[in-house]
C-alpha positions in Angstrom: 125.0 97.6 118.0 123.0 99.8 115.8 119.3 100.0 116.4 117.2 98.6 113.6 115.1 101.2 111.8 112.0 101.0 109.8 111.0 97.6 108.4 114.1 96.0 109.9 112.8 96.8 113.4 110.8 93.8 114.7 108.7 96.3 116.7 107.9 98.4 113.7 104.1 98.7 113.0 102.6 98.3 109.6 100.1 101.1 108.8 97.5 101.6 106.1 96.6 104.9 104.5 92.9 104.5 104.1 92.6 107.2 101.4 94.7 105.3 98.9 94.9 101.7 100.4 98.7 102.0 100.6 100.3 99.8 103.1 103.6 100.9 104.8 106.0 98.6 106.6 106.4 101.2 109.3 105.1 104.6 110.4 108.4 106.3 109.6 108.2 105.2 106.0 104.6 106.6 105.7 105.7 109.8 107.6 108.5 110.4 105.1 106.4 109.8 102.0 103.6 112.1 103.1 105.6 114.6 105.2 103.5 113.9 108.3 104.9 113.6 111.9 105.2 110.1 113.0 103.4 111.0 116.3 100.5 112.3 114.4 100.1 109.1 112.4 100.2 107.1 115.6 97.6 109.4 117.2 95.4 108.8 114.2 95.9 105.0 114.4 95.0 105.2 118.1 91.8 107.2 117.2 93.0 110.2 119.2 92.7 112.3 116.2 90.6 111.8 113.0 93.3 112.5 110.5 97.0 113.3 110.1 98.4 115.3 107.2 97.1 116.1 103.8 97.5 114.4 100.4 100.0 116.3 98.4 97.9 116.2 95.2 94.3 116.1 96.3 94.7 118.1 99.6 92.3 115.6 101.3 92.9 114.9 105.0 94.8 111.6 105.4 93.3 108.8 107.6 95.6 106.2 109.0 95.0 102.8 110.6 97.3 100.2 112.0 97.5 97.3 109.5 96.3 94.8 112.2 93.2 96.9 112.9 92.6 97.3 109.2 92.7 93.5 108.7 90.5 92.9 111.8 87.9 95.4 110.4 88.0 93.6 107.0 87.4 90.2 108.7 84.4 91.5 110.6 82.6 92.8 107.5 
C-alpha cells in the first residue's frame, strides 16, 4: 500500500503563513511553494525558531503557525 502524502494523509497538519494569511493543507505543500525545509516550518510552528524561510518577492522572514494554534489564538482575542 502506498503511503498517503500531503492533504490525503490523515495525519497531515494544516499550517498558516502569518505574513500572507495563506492556509496550507500540509507542511509539504507550504515547503514546496516557498522552498523552505519542512523541518524548519515545523520548528517555527513549535516556536523553536522565530521564522523559517524568506518571501520570494518581499524578502521578509516567514512566520508559520499550526492552523489549530492559529484558530485558538483567534478565538482567544
